[in-house]
N, C-alpha and C positions, 0 to 999 in steps of 0.2 A: 188404655181404656180404664175408666173409673167406674167402679161398681156402685149400685144403689142399694139401699136397705129395703127389705120386704118383710111382711108379717106372714108367718106360716103356722096355722093351727094354734094361734095364741102364743106361740114361742117366737121371740124376736130373733130372727136369723139375719145378721148383718153381713153383707158381702163387701169384701175389701180387695185391694190389690195385695196387700201384705197384712198378716196378723202375726205380731211379734210377741212371743212368750218371754218376758223378762225385760225390765226397763232400766237395767244398769247401764254401764258405759257402752257396751256393744249395741244393746237393744235400742237405747234412746238415740245414740249417734246414727244408727242406720235409719231409724224413724225420721230423724231430722233431715237427712240427706234425701231420702225418698219423698217425703212430704214436700220439701222445697222444689222437687222436680215435678210436682203435680200429682203424685200417686196418693191413693186413698189408703191410709195406714191406721191400724189399731194396735196399741201397745197394752199388754196385760201384765201388770206388776203386782206381786203379792204383798209388798210392804206399803204402808201408808206414809212411812218416813224412812228414808234410806239409812241403814245402820252403818256404824263404823266397823269395817271389816279388817282394820289394822293392816291393810295392804292396798295396792293399786293407787299410790299417791305420787309416784315418780314416773315421768314420761321421758324416755330416752330421746336424744336429738332426732333419731330417725322416726320416732313416734310423733314428735312435734311436727316434722315434715309431713307425715300422714294427716295430721290434724289440719295443716294448711291446705293440703290437696283436696280434702273433703269439705273445706269451708267451715270447719268447726273450731279453729284456733281462736278466733275472736270471742266465741262463746266461753271458752275456758279462761281466756285472759280477763274477760269482763267479770268472771266469777271469782277472781283473785289469784290467777295463775302466777307463780313466782319462779323466775329463772335462777339457776345456779350456774356460776361461771368458773368455779375452781374445784378441782378434786385434789384433796390432800390425803396422801397415803400413810396414815399413822399405823402403828403396829409394833409388835415386839422386835427388838433389835434395830429399830429405826429412831434416830434422833428427832424429836418433835420439831425443833427449829429447822433442821435440814429438810424435813418433810414439807413444812410450810414454804420454804424457799424454793423447793423443787415441784411445787404444785402444778398439776396439769391445767392449762388454760382450755376449758371446754368450749369456749366461744369460737375456737378455731377448728372444731371437728367437722362441722357441716356448714356450707354457705348459707348465710341469712338465718341461722338458728343460733341464738345466744348461748344455748346450753340445754341441759335437761330442764323440764318444767315440773314444778311441784304444786299440787293442789289436793286438798282433802277429798277423799273418795266420795263421801256423801254429798259434798258441795258440787263436785263435778257431775255426779249423776243427776242431781236436781237441776243444774244449769242446762244439761242436755235435754232433760225432760221438758223443761220450760220452752226450750228452743223448738222441740218437736211439736208441742202444742201451738206455739206461735206460727209454725209453718203449716198448721192445719191438721196434724195428726190427732187422733183421739187416744187419750191415755186414761186407763182405768186402774185405779190403785185399790189395794185391799182385796184383790181377787183370790179365789181359792179353787182347788180341785181342777186345775187346768189339765186338759187331756186332748190328745189327738182324736178327731172324730171322722177322719177320712174326708175325701171331697176335693181338695184339702180343707180342713176346718178344725177349729178348736172349741171344745166345750169348756165352760167355766162357770163358777158361781160368783156373783157380785151383789152385795147388799141383800143377801138372802134369796136371790132369784137365780135360776139357772138360765144360761144363754148359750147359743151356738153361733159362732162367727165363721162364715165361710170366706175363702179368699183364693186368689190365684196361687199363693205360696204361703206356707207357714215357716216362720223363722224361729229356731230355737236359740234364744240368747239367755237361757235360764241357768247359767253358771255351771260350776264343776259337777254338781249332782243332777244334771239336766234330766228332767222328766221326758222332755221331747226326744232327746237322744235315745233313751231307753225304749220309748214306745215306738220310735221309728226303726228300731232294730239295728242301730248303727253301733258297731263294736268299739270299745274304748280299750286302749293299751295303757299300761302303767308300769313304770320301773320301780324298783325297791326304794322305799324311803331312806334317805341318806342321813338326815339330821332333823332337828326341830328348829323352828324359827318363832320368834315372838316380837310383837311390835307394840309401841305405846306412843301417844302424842303428848308432848309437854308444852307448857307455856312459861314465860318469864325467863327463858334462857338467853338473855340479851348479851351475855358474854361470848356466845357462839356466833361467829360472823355469818350474816344472812346469806352470803354468796358462796359459802364453802360446804361441800359435802365430804364425807369420809367413809372409808371402810377399812377394816384391818382385823388382825387376830392378836389376842393377848391372853395367855393362860388358857382357860377352858371356854372362852367365848370368841365368837366372831361378831364384831360390832359394826354398825352402820348408823349414820346420822344424816338426815336430809332436812335442812331448814325450809320453812314455809313462809318466812318473813315475820317481822314484828315480834321476834322472840319465841316463835313457835317452831318446834323441831320434832319431826317424826323419827323415832329411834327404833332400831331393830337389834335383836340379839340372836345369834345362832349358837346352838349348844347340842351336846351329844344326846342320842336317843336314850342312853342309859340314865340321863338326868331328867326324865320325863316329868317328875314332880317338882322340879326346881322352881318353877314360877306358878305353882298351883296354890290355891287357897287365898285367904283374905289379905295376906301380906305380899301378894304378888307384885304390886306396884313398887313397894319399898325394896324388895329383893331385886327387882329390875334395875332401879336406880343405883343400888349398891354395886351391881355388876358393871355399871358404867363408871365406876371409880377406877380409872385406867392410868397407869404410869406412863403409857406411851402417848398420851394426849396432853398438851400444854396445860399447866395449872389453871389459867384463866378460863379456858374452854371447858375444862373438866369440871371446875366448880360451878359453872353456869348450869350444867346439866344436873349436878348433884343438888343444887338449890332450886331447881325448877319445880313446877307443879304439874302433876299428871292431869290431863283433861280427857283421857279416854281409858277404857278398860285395858287390861293387859291380857292378850289372848295368844296362845301358842298353837301352831299348826305344823303338820309334817311337810318336809321339803322333798318333792319328787316331781317327775314329769308325767303327763298323760298326753295321748295323741290318738287321733282317728286317721285311718287310711283314706276314707272318703267321707267328708263331713256333709253328706247330703243323701237323700233318698227321694222316692217319688213324692213330690209335693212339699218337701222339707229341705231346708238348708240350715246348718249350724254356724254360729259365729261366736267369737270370744271364747271364754273358758268352756262353754258347752261343747266346743269342737276339740278341746284339749288345751291344757295349760303348761307353761314352762315353770321349772323350779324357780320359786320366788327369789332365790339368792341373787339373781342378776336383774330383777325388777322389770321384766319385759311385758307384764300382763296388759297394761293399757296400750302400749305400742302395738302389740299383737292384735288387740281388739280393733284398733283404728285401721290397721292394714286390712284386716278382714272386711271391715265396713267399706273401705275404698274399693277393694277388688269386687266384692259381691254387688255393690251398688252400680259400679261401672258395667258389670255383666248384665244386670237387670235392665239398666237404662239403655243399653246398647242393643237389646234384642227383644222381640215380642214373643219369642219361644222360650218359655220358662220351664222347660222339661229338664230332668236331671243332667242331660248331656251338657247343658249350658255351664255347669259348675265344675266340669273336668279341669279346666285351667286353674281354677281356684284351689282344687284339691291338690294338684301337682305342685303349685307354688307353695302352698301351706305346708305340705309334707316335707319338702326340702328346707323350708324356713325353720320349721320346728325341729328337724333333725340337727341342723346347725346350731340352733340355740340350746338344744339338749347337750351338745358337745361342750359348748362354752360353760353352761351351768354346771355340768358334771366336773369339768376341770376346776371351776371356781370352788365347788364344794370340796373337792379332794384337797386343794391347796389351802383353803381358808377355814374349813369347818370340820377338820379332824384334829384331835387334841392330844394324841399320844406323843411320847418323846420322839419316836420315829417321824411323825408328821411334822413336828417342830424342826427337826433336822432337814427334812425335805423342803420346808418353806425357806429356810436359811439358804440352802443350796440353790433353789430356783431363783431367789432374790439376787444372789450374787451373780449367777449366770445371766440373768436378765440385764444387769448393769453392763456386763461384758458384751452381751449380744442382744440389743434392743429388739431384734426381730422375734424373740421369744414372747414379747408382749403383744404381737400383732393380732393374734386370733381373739384376744380379749376385746379388741376394738369393735368386734361385731355387735356387742351389747350396746354400743353407743351409736355407731353409724349405720347399722343394719347388717344382717348376716349375708345378704346378697352381694355386698360390696367387696367381699373377700373371695379369693379363689378357692375352689373346692378342696384343694389339697391342704388348706389350713385346718380342715375339719376331719382329718384322717388319723388313723391309729399311729402312723409314722410321726405325725406332728405331735400327737399326745406324748409319745415316748421321748421325743426330742425335748419337750418342755419339762415333763415330770421326771424323766431320767430313770 
């Protein structure tokens, strides 16, 4: 059923199938899928131009598969999506040339998926917004004071006027600090912050191969690099909480590039980063996980970061959002009963998905983003044991192929102890 608009006491009250708070990846993706299915959709987005959040630019192969299943991959590719096919594991104690020779061929991880997909977050958001509008969704930018109004409905301010939009369902896709989540009374759990992460986009790094990503630890930083093609590379640094002012102030970009002067990376690759030009701000943020037990309430469902986010160290944010969109859209399009009971399977799947990804992220943080002498000795020990016993690497594959593809025992304390020692 498609709702029509009506005027009530001079206040425009538009009735929709869905009113979505937030036009980022999750919000615009869901709007596109539902509008293509003939539903009447309104998206309310606070920004007039999507900002660079220095994250959300790497889509795991399992996330690429979700984009395919929702019919959104073509949108992302047309916007400039760039595949990576090699993972090169540089880092302390690893010979750079040996690392290149032993690179993981990521094109073999999932059938018909060439590897992870990289695309600038603001570009991806805009491409999905354009696709939603092309499919018939209404998108309003620059809205303010979005609030639940019951019914279900959302009140908001747009171009100086107050509006109320009523719908069959309100979707909270308004990010980590979701207003909708708080107003719906949905509790959020949070684990302790483990370390800090910072990202920056550079251009002119033509000496860095366009097909190769890396992550590793050297000294007091965990470093990651993800090319986006044509000499652009998104760089990340993980560092200890005790160094919270390390990348603060006017010289943050310079200090960031100096930290990328790494002995464990080949000179040509290294110099290309050192001589590159920053084209985004350098922003640091805490690394931790958040999650909800039930990402829904009467008349409301949450998707993407609003429903809880994974520690960014394993880069699962966009993939999580696309899985959310697929499951929620399938439930909505498969039933006329949009009561809270409809979303129980979504809550169950998401809860276990996020638990498994928390395990992988926590393991990765423990191994890669602790910088004491004891941590360095542990990394060396784990690296040596992984060579002797490749099964110790198996759980890390969840970040590439999806957490549901591994048996539950991989995400147990016993397996943690077996890996970490």
